N, C-alpha and C positions, 0 to 999 in steps of 0.2 A: 788170376786162377782158382782164388778162394769165391767167387760170385760165380764161375761156371760150375764150381763142385756144390754152391748150393742148390743148381738148379740139376745135377745130377751128370754134367757135361765134364767132360777134360777137353783140354785144350788138343791136346793129339787127337780126339775125335773129331774137335768141331773142324779143326784142318784140314781131316779127309773127309768129311762131309761137304765143306767147301772144294776141295780138290776132285772129287767126285763128280761134284752139281757140273762142274766147267768141264770137266773128261767128258760127260754124256751128250754137254752142247756141242763138243768139237766132232764127237766120233761120230754125229749124225752128218757129216760132211765127209764124203767119201775121199774128196781130195785130199782131206789133211793126211800125213801119214801119223801112223799111231807113235812112233821116235818122234815127232813133233808135237804131238799133244803131250805125252810123257814130260817132255823140255818144255812146255808153255806152262805144266801145272807145277813146276818145282823137282821133276826127279830127272838127276843127271844119267842115271839109267833105267832102262826100257823094263828090265826084268823087276825091277822093284815098283815100279809101276805098275806092271801087271799082276802082282802079288795083293798091292792093295785094291787095284778093281775087283779082282777075284773076291776076295774077302768080303769086300763090301755087296758086292752083286751076286754072286755065286756063279758068276761067267765071267771067260777072260775079254779083254775090249774087242778082241776080234770077234769074238763070241758074240758080242753084243750088238755089235756092228752089225755083223748079217740078221740077226734077228729084228732090230730095231730097220735096216733099210728092208728086209723082206718084208715087212710087216705095211711097209707103206704104199 
């Protein structure tokens, strides 16, 4: 924790960043349900996943998926 703090990063922020990265990768596949994405990155409750995703991206996972798939 001290080494992370030396770089201005908290453990929680690092975990969120990694979860967010993996979630975005999975959201690119429309065959994967949102609940499956949430579960695969460590959330038992999809609403907690939605909150974390919205906090980091400014949009819900569903909105992100629609935006990304619409841009492809």
